[in-house]
KOLKE-945983 format. One line per 5 residues: number of its first residue (from 1); their letters; for each residue x negated, y negated, z of N, C-alpha, C. Coordinates in steps of 0.2 Angstrom, whole numbers, plus 5000, padded with zeros to 4 digits. Layout:
NUM) A) X/Y/Z/X/Y/Z/X/Y/Z; ...
END
This chain:
1) MRWLV) 4507/5634/5068/4513/5629/5067/4519/5632/5065; 4519/5637/5061/4525/5641/5059/4528/5644/5065; 4524/5647/5070/4527/5650/5076/4531/5644/5080; 4528/5638/5080/4531/5633/5084/4537/5631/5081; 4538/5630/5074/4544/5629/5071/4549/5634/5072
6) LLGLV) 4547/5640/5072/4552/5646/5073/4554/5646/5080; 4550/5644/5085/4552/5644/5092/4557/5638/5093; 4555/5633/5090/4560/5627/5090/4567/5628/5088; 4567/5632/5082/4574/5634/5079/4577/5639/5084; 4574/5643/5087/4577/5648/5091/4580/5644/5097
11) AFSEC) 4576/5640/5100/4578/5636/5106/4584/5632/5104; 4584/5629/5098/4590/5624/5096/4596/5628/5096; 4596/5634/5093/4602/5638/5091/4604/5641/5098; 4600/5642/5103/4603/5644/5109/4606/5639/5113; 4604/5632/5112/4608/5627/5115/4615/5626/5113
16) IVKIP) 4616/5627/5106/4623/5626/5103/4627/5632/5105; 4633/5630/5108/4638/5634/5110/4643/5635/5104; 4644/5640/5101/4649/5641/5096/4655/5646/5098; 4661/5644/5097/4667/5647/5098/4671/5649/5092; 4673/5655/5091/4676/5657/5085/4683/5653/5084
21) LRRVK) 4684/5652/5078/4690/5647/5076/4696/5652/5077; 4702/5648/5078/4708/5651/5079/4713/5647/5074; 4716/5651/5069/4720/5648/5064/4726/5646/5067; 4729/5640/5065/4736/5638/5067/4741/5639/5062; 4747/5642/5064/4752/5643/5060/4755/5636/5058
26) TMRKN) 4755/5634/5052/4758/5628/5050/4765/5627/5048; 4768/5622/5049/4775/5621/5047/4776/5622/5040; 4771/5621/5036/4772/5622/5029/4773/5629/5027; 4771/5634/5031/4772/5641/5030/4779/5643/5033; 4782/5639/5036/4789/5640/5039/4794/5637/5035
31) PSGKN) 4798/5640/5032/4803/5637/5027/4807/5632/5031; 4809/5634/5037/4814/5629/5041/4810/5623/5042; 4804/5623/5042/4800/5617/5044/4798/5612/5038; 4799/5615/5032/4796/5611/5026/4799/5604/5026; 4805/5603/5027/4808/5596/5026/4806/5592/5032
36) MMNNF) 4805/5595/5038/4803/5591/5044/4796/5589/5042; 4792/5593/5040/4785/5592/5038/4784/5586/5033; 4788/5587/5028/4788/5582/5023/4789/5575/5026; 4795/5575/5030/4796/5568/5033/4790/5565/5037; 4787/5570/5041/4782/5568/5045/4776/5565/5041
41) LKEHA) 4774/5569/5036/4769/5567/5031/4770/5560/5028; 4777/5559/5026/4779/5553/5022/4778/5547/5027; 4779/5548/5033/4779/5542/5038/4773/5541/5041; 4769/5547/5042/4763/5546/5047/4757/5549/5044; 4756/5550/5037/4750/5553/5034/4744/5549/5034
46) YRLSQ) 4745/5543/5037/4739/5538/5037/4734/5539/5042; 4735/5535/5048/4729/5535/5053/4732/5537/5059; 4729/5542/5062/4732/5545/5069/4732/5540/5074; 4726/5536/5075/4726/5531/5080/4731/5526/5080; 4734/5524/5074/4739/5520/5073/4746/5523/5075
51) ISFRG) 4747/5529/5075/4752/5533/5077/4752/5533/5085; 4747/5534/5088/4746/5535/5095/4746/5529/5099; 4741/5525/5099/4740/5519/5103/4738/5513/5099; 4739/5512/5094/4736/5505/5092/4737/5500/5095; 4619/5592/5138/4613/5593/5137/4612/5599/5133
56) LNLTH) 4617/5600/5135/4619/5606/5130/4622/5603/5124; 4619/5605/5119/4622/5604/5112/4628/5609/5112; 4634/5606/5110/4640/5610/5109/4643/5610/5102; 4644/5616/5100/4648/5616/5093/4655/5618/5095; 4660/5614/5094/4667/5616/5096/4671/5617/5090
61) PLSNY) 4675/5623/5090/4679/5624/5084/4685/5620/5083; 4687/5619/5077/4692/5615/5075/4697/5619/5070; 4703/5618/5071/4708/5622/5066/4710/5617/5061; 4711/5619/5055/4712/5615/5049/4720/5615/5048; 4723/5610/5049/4730/5609/5048/4732/5607/5042
66) IDMLY) 4734/5611/5037/4735/5610/5030/4731/5605/5027; 4724/5605/5028/4720/5600/5026/4721/5593/5028; 4725/5592/5033/4727/5586/5036/4724/5584/5042; 4725/5588/5047/4722/5586/5054/4718/5592/5056; 4713/5591/5060/4708/5596/5063/4709/5596/5070
71) MGNIT) 4710/5602/5073/4711/5602/5080/4707/5607/5084; 4705/5606/5090/4702/5610/5094/4704/5611/5101; 4703/5616/5105/4705/5617/5111/4701/5614/5117; 4704/5611/5122/4701/5609/5128/4705/5611/5134; 4703/5611/5140/4707/5613/5146/4706/5607/5150
76) IGTPP) 4712/5606/5154/4712/5601/5159/4715/5604/5166; 4712/5602/5171/4714/5603/5178/4711/5610/5181; 4714/5611/5187/4712/5617/5191/4718/5620/5194; 4720/5626/5192/4717/5630/5186/4718/5627/5180; 4714/5629/5175/4714/5625/5168/4720/5627/5164
81) QEFQV) 4723/5622/5161/4728/5622/5156/4725/5620/5149; 4727/5624/5144/4724/5623/5138/4728/5619/5133; 4725/5614/5130/4728/5609/5125/4724/5609/5119; 4728/5609/5113/4725/5608/5107/4726/5601/5105; 4720/5598/5104/4720/5591/5103/4716/5589/5096
86) VFDTG) 4717/5583/5094/4714/5580/5088/4708/5576/5091; 4702/5578/5088/4696/5574/5090/4696/5568/5085; 4697/5562/5088/4699/5556/5084/4693/5551/5085; 4690/5549/5080/4685/5543/5080/4688/5537/5080; 4695/5536/5078/4698/5530/5078/4701/5528/5084
91) SSDLW) 4701/5531/5090/4703/5529/5096/4699/5532/5102; 4700/5530/5108/4695/5531/5113/4698/5535/5119; 4705/5535/5119/4708/5538/5125/4709/5546/5124; 4710/5549/5130/4712/5556/5130/4719/5556/5133; 4724/5559/5129/4731/5560/5132/4734/5566/5130
96) VPSSF) 4738/5569/5134/4742/5575/5133/4749/5574/5136; 4754/5578/5134/4761/5577/5136/4762/5578/5144; 4766/5575/5146/4769/5575/5153/4775/5580/5153; 4776/5583/5159/4782/5587/5160/4788/5584/5160; 4788/5577/5160/4794/5573/5160/4795/5571/5153
101) CTILA) 4791/5573/5148/4792/5572/5141/4797/5577/5139; 4803/5575/5137/4809/5580/5136/4811/5580/5128; 4808/5575/5124/4810/5575/5117/4807/5581/5114; 4810/5582/5108/4808/5588/5104/4800/5589/5103; 4797/5584/5102/4790/5585/5101/4786/5588/5107
106) CGEYR) 4788/5586/5113/4785/5589/5119/4788/5596/5120; 4794/5597/5118/4797/5604/5120/4794/5610/5116; 4791/5608/5111/4788/5614/5106/4781/5616/5108; 4778/5613/5114/4771/5615/5116/4771/5622/5118; 4765/5625/5117/4764/5632/5118/4764/5634/5126
111) HPPIP) 4763/5629/5130/4762/5629/5137/4765/5624/5141; 4766/5625/5148/4769/5620/5152/4765/5614/5152; 4768/5608/5151/4764/5602/5151/4762/5600/5158; 4757/5596/5159/4754/5594/5165/4760/5590/5169; 4761/5592/5175/4766/5588/5179/4764/5580/5180
116) SPTSC) 4769/5576/5179/4768/5569/5181/4773/5567/5185; 4771/5563/5191/4776/5561/5196/4780/5555/5194; 4779/5552/5188/4783/5546/5186/4786/5547/5179; 4791/5542/5178/4794/5543/5171/4792/5537/5166; 4786/5535/5167/4784/5529/5163/4782/5532/5156
121) ICKWE) 4781/5528/5151/4779/5530/5144/4772/5534/5144; 4768/5531/5148/4761/5534/5149/4758/5532/5155; 4757/5537/5159/4754/5536/5166/4746/5539/5165; 4742/5535/5168/4735/5536/5168/4732/5540/5174; 4730/5546/5174/4728/5550/5179/4720/5549/5180
126) HSSLP) 4717/5550/5186/4710/5548/5187/4707/5554/5190; 4709/5559/5191/4706/5564/5196/4707/5571/5193; 4705/5572/5186/4706/5579/5183/4699/5581/5180; 4699/5587/5178/4693/5590/5176/4694/5593/5169; 4693/5588/5164/4694/5591/5157/4687/5595/5155
131) QIGNL) 4688/5600/5151/4682/5604/5149/4683/5605/5141; 4677/5604/5137/4677/5605/5130/4672/5611/5130; 4673/5617/5128/4669/5622/5128/4666/5623/5135; 4659/5622/5136/4656/5622/5142/4654/5616/5145; 4656/5610/5142/4655/5604/5144/4661/5601/5149
136) VSTDQ) 4659/5599/5155/4664/5597/5160/4663/5590/5161; 4669/5586/5161/4669/5579/5163/4673/5579/5170; 4670/5577/5175/4673/5576/5182/4676/5569/5182; 4682/5569/5186/4686/5563/5188/4687/5559/5181; 4690/5563/5176/4691/5560/5170/4698/5557/5169
141) PFGLT) 4698/5550/5168/4705/5547/5167/4708/5550/5160; 4714/5551/5160/4718/5553/5154/4725/5551/5155; 4728/5551/5149/4735/5549/5149/4740/5554/5149; 4746/5553/5152/4751/5558/5152/4757/5555/5149; 4760/5557/5143/4765/5554/5140/4772/5556/5141
146) LKEYG) 4777/5552/5142/4784/5553/5143/4787/5554/5136; 4785/5549/5132/4788/5549/5125/4783/5549/5120; 4784/5552/5114/4779/5553/5109/4783/5551/5102; 4780/5547/5099/4783/5545/5092/4779/5547/5086; 4783/5551/5082/4780/5553/5076/4776/5560/5076
151) FAHIT) 4777/5564/5082/4773/5570/5082/4778/5576/5082; 4784/5575/5082/4789/5581/5082/4787/5586/5076; 4787/5592/5078/4786/5598/5073/4779/5598/5071; 4774/5595/5075/4767/5595/5073/4764/5599/5079; 4760/5604/5077/4757/5609/5081/4751/5607/5084
156) FDGVL) 4751/5601/5087/4745/5599/5092/4748/5596/5098; 4744/5595/5103/4746/5593/5110/4745/5586/5111; 4739/5583/5109/4737/5577/5111/4731/5575/5107; 4727/5570/5109/4722/5566/5106/4716/5565/5111; 4710/5567/5108/4704/5566/5112/4700/5560/5108
161) GLNYP) 4700/5554/5110/4697/5549/5107/4689/5549/5108; 4686/5547/5102/4678/5547/5102/4676/5541/5100; 4680/5535/5100/4677/5529/5099/4674/5526/5105; 4671/5520/5104/4668/5516/5109/4673/5514/5115; 4670/5513/5121/4674/5511/5127/4678/5505/5126
166) NISYS) 4676/5500/5122/4680/5494/5121/4686/5495/5117; 4687/5500/5113/4693/5502/5109/4698/5505/5114; 4696/5507/5120/4701/5511/5124/4707/5507/5126; 4713/5510/5124/4719/5507/5126/4720/5506/5133; 4718/5510/5137/4719/5510/5144/4714/5507/5148
171) GAIPI) 4708/5506/5145/4702/5503/5149/4698/5508/5152; 4700/5515/5152/4697/5520/5155/4690/5522/5151; 4685/5525/5155/4679/5527/5151/4681/5533/5147; 4679/5533/5141/4681/5539/5136/4677/5545/5139; 4679/5551/5137/4676/5557/5139/4669/5558/5137
176) FDKLK) 4668/5555/5130/4661/5556/5128/4656/5552/5132; 4658/5546/5134/4654/5542/5138/4653/5545/5145; 4658/5548/5148/4657/5551/5154/4652/5557/5154; 4652/5561/5148/4648/5566/5147/4641/5564/5146; 4640/5558/5143/4633/5555/5141/4631/5552/5148
181) NEGAI) 4635/5549/5152/4632/5546/5158/4630/5551/5163; 4634/5557/5163/4633/5562/5168/4627/5566/5166; 4624/5565/5160/4618/5569/5158/4620/5576/5155; 4627/5577/5153/4629/5584/5151/4627/5585/5144; 4625/5580/5140/4623/5581/5133/4616/5579/5132
186) SEPVF) 4612/5582/5128/4605/5580/5127/4604/5574/5123; 4608/5573/5119/4608/5567/5115/4615/5563/5114; 4615/5557/5113/4621/5553/5113/4624/5553/5106; 4625/5559/5103/4628/5560/5096/4633/5565/5096; 4637/5565/5091/4642/5571/5090/4643/5571/5082
191) AFYLS) 4645/5576/5080/4645/5577/5072/4651/5582/5070; 4653/5581/5064/4659/5585/5062/4657/5588/5055; 4659/5595/5055/4660/5598/5049/4667/5601/5048; 4670/5598/5042/4677/5600/5041/4678/5604/5035; 4682/5610/5036/4682/5615/5031/4687/5613/5026
196) KDEQE) 4687/5616/5021/4692/5615/5015/4697/5620/5014; 4702/5618/5010/4707/5623/5008/4710/5627/5013; 4711/5625/5019/4714/5629/5025/4709/5634/5027; 4703/5634/5025/4698/5639/5028/4696/5637/5035; 4694/5643/5038/4691/5642/5045/4684/5640/5045
201) GSVVM) 4681/5638/5050/4674/5636/5051/4673/5629/5053; 4678/5625/5054/4677/5618/5055/4674/5617/5063; 4670/5613/5064/4667/5612/5070/4666/5604/5072; 4666/5603/5078/4664/5596/5081/4658/5598/5086; 4652/5595/5085/4647/5597/5089/4645/5591/5093
206) FGGVD) 4643/5592/5100/4641/5587/5104/4634/5588/5106; 4630/5582/5107/4623/5582/5109/4618/5584/5104; 4619/5585/5098/4614/5587/5093/4618/5589/5087; 4614/5590/5082/4616/5592/5075/4613/5598/5073; 4618/5603/5070/4616/5609/5067/4615/5608/5060
211) HRYYK) 4609/5608/5057/4607/5606/5051/4610/5612/5045; 4612/5617/5048/4615/5622/5043/4621/5620/5040; 4624/5615/5042/4631/5613/5040/4630/5608/5034; 4624/5605/5032/4624/5601/5027/4618/5602/5023; 4618/5599/5017/4612/5600/5012/4608/5593/5012
216) GELNW) 4602/5594/5011/4597/5588/5010/4596/5585/5016; 4595/5578/5016/4594/5574/5022/4600/5570/5023; 4600/5568/5030/4605/5564/5032/4603/5557/5030; 4608/5553/5027/4607/5546/5026/4610/5542/5031; 4607/5538/5035/4609/5534/5041/4612/5527/5039
221) IPLTK) 4618/5525/5041/4621/5519/5039/4622/5515/5046; 4620/5509/5046/4621/5505/5053/4628/5503/5053; 4631/5503/5059/4637/5500/5060/4637/5492/5059; 4643/5490/5057/4643/5482/5056/4642/5479/5062; 4644/5482/5068/4642/5480/5074/4644/5485/5079
226) AGDWI) 4640/5485/5085/4642/5491/5090/4649/5490/5093; 4652/5495/5094/4659/5495/5097/4664/5498/5093; 4663/5500/5086/4668/5503/5082/4664/5507/5077; 4667/5512/5074/4664/5516/5069/4666/5513/5062; 4663/5507/5061/4665/5503/5055/4658/5502/5052
231) IRLDS) 4658/5504/5045/4652/5503/5041/4653/5498/5035; 4648/5496/5032/4649/5491/5026/4649/5495/5020; 4654/5494/5015/4654/5497/5009/4651/5493/5004; 4647/5495/4999/4644/5491/4994/4649/5490/4988; 4652/5496/4986/4657/5496/4981/4660/5502/4980
236) ISIKR) 4666/5502/4976/4669/5509/4974/4670/5508/4967; 4668/5514/4963/4667/5514/4956/4670/5520/4953; 4672/5520/4947/4674/5525/4943/4670/5525/4936; 4667/5530/4934/4663/5530/4928/4658/5524/4928; 4655/5523/4933/4650/5518/4934/4653/5511/4934
241) KVIAC) 4659/5510/4934/4662/5503/4933/4665/5502/4940; 4663/5496/4943/4666/5494/4950/4673/5493/4949; 4677/5496/4953/4684/5495/4953/4687/5492/4959; 4683/5492/4965/4685/5489/4971/4679/5488/4975; 4680/5484/4980/4675/5482/4985/4669/5479/4981
246) SGDCE) 4670/5475/4976/4665/5472/4972/4662/5466/4976; 4665/5463/4981/4662/5458/4985/4660/5460/4992; 4658/5466/4993/4656/5469/4999/4662/5469/5004; 4663/5475/5007/4669/5476/5012/4667/5481/5017; 4672/5482/5021/4671/5487/5027/4675/5493/5026
251) AVVDT) 4672/5498/5030/4676/5505/5030/4676/5508/5037; 4681/5510/5039/4682/5514/5046/4681/5521/5044; 4676/5524/5047/4675/5532/5047/4679/5535/5052; 4684/5538/5050/4690/5540/5055/4692/5547/5054; 4690/5551/5059/4693/5558/5059/4700/5559/5061
256) GATYI) 4703/5554/5063/4710/5554/5064/4714/5551/5058; 4711/5550/5053/4714/5547/5047/4714/5553/5042; 4720/5554/5038/4720/5560/5034/4718/5558/5027; 4720/5552/5025/4718/5551/5018/4713/5545/5017; 4712/5543/5011/4707/5537/5010/4712/5531/5009
261) GGPRT) 4711/5526/5014/4716/5520/5014/4713/5514/5011; 4716/5510/5008/4714/5503/5006/4719/5499/5004; 4718/5492/5002/4723/5487/5000/4727/5490/4995; 4733/5488/4995/4738/5491/4990/4736/5490/4983; 4734/5484/4981/4733/5482/4974/4727/5486/4972
266) LVNKI) 4722/5487/4976/4716/5491/4974/4718/5499/4974; 4722/5501/4978/4724/5508/4978/4728/5510/4972; 4733/5505/4970/4736/5506/4964/4732/5506/4958; 4727/5502/4958/4722/5502/4953/4719/5509/4952; 4717/5512/4957/4713/5518/4957/4718/5523/4954
271) QKLIG) 4725/5523/4957/4730/5528/4954/4731/5527/4947; 4731/5521/4944/4732/5520/4937/4726/5523/4933; 4719/5522/4936/4713/5524/4932/4713/5531/4932; 4715/5535/4937/4714/5542/4937/4721/5545/4934; 4725/5541/4931/4731/5544/4928/4737/5547/4932
276) ARRRG) 4737/5544/4939/4742/5547/4943/4749/5543/4942; 4754/5547/4943/4761/5544/4942/4765/5544/4949; 4769/5539/4950/4772/5539/4956/4778/5543/4956; 4779/5547/4961/4785/5552/4962/4788/5551/4969; 4793/5546/4970/4795/5545/4976/4790/5541/4980
281) NKYTI) 4788/5544/4986/4782/5540/4990/4775/5543/4988; 4775/5547/4983/4768/5550/4982/4766/5549/4975; 4760/5549/4974/4757/5549/4967/4754/5556/4965; 4756/5558/4959/4755/5565/4957/4751/5565/4951; 4748/5571/4950/4744/5572/4944/4745/5579/4941
286) SCSKI) 4745/5580/4935/4746/5587/4932/4741/5591/4935; 4743/5597/4938/4738/5601/4942/4733/5604/4937; 4735/5605/4930/4730/5607/4925/4725/5602/4924; 4725/5596/4926/4720/5591/4925/4715/5590/4930; 4716/5593/4936/4712/5592/4942/4705/5592/4940
291) NTLPS) 4702/5597/4937/4695/5598/4935/4692/5593/4930; 4697/5589/4927/4695/5584/4922/4695/5577/4925; 4697/5576/4931/4698/5570/4934/4691/5566/4935; 4691/5560/4934/4684/5557/4936/4683/5556/4943; 4676/5556/4945/4674/5555/4952/4675/5548/4954
296) VTFTI) 4677/5547/4960/4678/5541/4963/4672/5540/4968; 4667/5535/4966/4661/5535/4970/4661/5529/4975; 4659/5531/4981/4659/5526/4986/4651/5524/4987; 4649/5518/4986/4642/5517/4987/4641/5513/4994; 4637/5517/4998/4636/5514/5005/4629/5514/5007
301) NGINY) 4627/5508/5009/4620/5507/5010/4615/5509/5005; 4617/5508/4999/4613/5509/4993/4613/5516/4990; 4617/5521/4994/4618/5528/4992/4625/5529/4989; 4625/5533/4983/4631/5535/4980/4634/5541/4984; 4641/5541/4985/4644/5546/4988/4650/5548/4983
306) PMPGP) 4649/5552/4978/4655/5553/4974/4660/5558/4977; 4666/5557/4975/4672/5561/4977/4675/5564/4970; 4673/5570/4969/4676/5573/4963/4683/5574/4963; 4686/5575/4957/4694/5575/4957/4697/5580/4962; 4694/5587/4962/4697/5592/4966/4697/5590/4973
311) AYILK) 4692/5585/4975/4692/5583/4982/4697/5579/4985; 4700/5574/4980/4705/5569/4982/4712/5571/4980; 4713/5578/4978/4719/5580/4976/4721/5586/4981; 4728/5585/4984/4730/5590/4988/4737/5593/4985; 4739/5599/4986/4745/5601/4984/4750/5601/4990
316) DNAGR) 4756/5598/4988/4761/5598/4993/4765/5604/4993; 4770/5605/4998/4773/5611/4998/4778/5613/4992; 4779/5609/4988/4782/5610/4982/4778/5612/4976; 4771/5612/4978/4766/5614/4973/4764/5608/4968; 4766/5602/4970/4764/5596/4966/4757/5594/4968
321) CCTTF) 4753/5592/4963/4746/5590/4965/4746/5582/4966; 4745/5580/4972/4746/5573/4975/4739/5570/4976; 4738/5564/4974/4732/5560/4976/4732/5559/4983; 4726/5558/4986/4725/5556/4993/4723/5549/4994; 4725/5544/4990/4723/5537/4991/4730/5534/4993
326) QENRV) 4729/5530/4999/4735/5527/5001/4734/5520/5003; 4739/5516/5003/4738/5509/5004/4738/5508/5012; 4734/5503/5014/4734/5502/5021/4741/5500/5024; 4743/5502/5030/4749/5501/5033/4748/5494/5037; 4742/5492/5038/4741/5486/5042/4738/5481/5037
331) RLSTE) 4740/5475/5037/4737/5470/5033/4731/5467/5037; 4725/5467/5033/4719/5464/5037/4717/5458/5033; 4713/5454/5036/4710/5448/5033/4705/5449/5028; 4701/5455/5029/4696/5456/5024/4698/5463/5021; 4694/5464/5015/4695/5470/5011/4693/5476/5016
336) SWFLG) 4697/5480/5018/4695/5486/5022/4697/5492/5020; 4694/5498/5021/4695/5504/5019/4695/5509/5025; 4698/5515/5024/4698/5520/5029/4695/5526/5026; 4690/5529/5028/4687/5535/5025/4689/5541/5030; 4694/5544/5028/4697/5550/5033/4695/5556/5031
341) NVFLR) 4699/5561/5033/4696/5568/5032/4695/5570/5025; 4699/5567/5020/4698/5569/5013/4690/5568/5011; 4688/5562/5013/4681/5560/5012/4676/5565/5017; 4678/5566/5023/4673/5569/5027/4673/5577/5026; 4678/5579/5022/4677/5586/5020/4671/5587/5015
346) VYFSV) 4670/5582/5011/4664/5582/5006/4658/5581/5010; 4658/5576/5015/4652/5574/5018/4652/5575/5025; 4647/5579/5027/4645/5581/5035/4644/5574/5038; 4646/5573/5044/4646/5566/5047/4643/5567/5054; 4638/5562/5056/4635/5562/5062/4637/5555/5065
351) FDRGN) 4639/5555/5071/4641/5548/5074/4636/5547/5080; 4631/5543/5079/4625/5542/5084/4627/5536/5088; 4629/5537/5094/4630/5531/5099/4624/5528/5101; 4618/5532/5101/4612/5529/5104/4609/5524/5100; 4610/5524/5093/4608/5520/5088/4613/5516/5084
356) DRIGL) 4619/5517/5086/4625/5513/5083/4625/5514/5075; 4625/5520/5073/4625/5522/5066/4628/5528/5065; 4630/5529/5058/4633/5535/5056/4629/5538/5051; 4628/5545/5051/4624/5549/5046/4629/5553/5042; 4627/5553/5035/4631/5557/5030/4626/5561/5026
361) APAV) 4629/5567/5024/4625/5571/5020/4630/5576/5017; 4629/5578/5011/4634/5583/5007/4635/5589/5012; 4641/5591/5013/4643/5597/5017/4641/5603/5013; 4640/5609/5017/4639/5615/5013/4645/5618/5011
END
């Protein structure tokens, strides 16, 4: 039996393709870009999908962008052109810049954009060959943008959406569905491990789960309904006292979101309870108090997922310690939260399309 287990592990590791990570030079490390970065984060630090459009197992590398966004490389076309994209569970489309995009955001790309024969805001192409690692999607629709709003001075090229087909802005079949339908992946799942503190090592894996990236067992959470990565939240508590979501609410698990988002009054309540003070558009805490901050616990499907103080605090470029709770930019009829990268750095996440569920476990 031990030999069978060992052989299974060897076979599994051989199925996973791992590519070394490449660090991205961030605007925060460039003095001339600090103010521009501040402006971007002030206006667009919430949810990426709202900015953009509102068989082989594969482990694909992601780059950590100042603990905000995680990006990986794909290629499109023949000969292949490389693009650095955000893998976003909050949207479903693949889009990259067109050669007709002349604004500053497009002009700073590291490579020539893909030519587009039109001057529309977004033209949808249907005959290209995107590749993620060694996974190839043939005849894949993707968007070419003429104008991009909110991405100036940000070092990524586009977005690869990983949500369900019904969320697609264009109506095109998402790349994950194409890979699944073509039998390119062994299981209809993908998973994220997100590194901390600008460390390298982040990965998105397709077709299976590498158990070395998390501790213990995965806890499976059913989606509220098939068609979007939304789960039910039981409650949010501090020191065992429920402070939000007391009447049951929903949460979007979104790798294109940077912070934890919620209704304004409840987010302000959390800021007050952890002792944060407003400084302009940010809420800050004394950096000397980070390790004494209370955990904010999200109870999901009967399981507690605590967020310790150091996990929900980030330093800005001025060295101030800022909280990562933000009010929703969109008013919703029900109490809804967004669990973005701040949460997903603490918890390894598996998105299971075959069973319409999400798995969470403490990340290593």
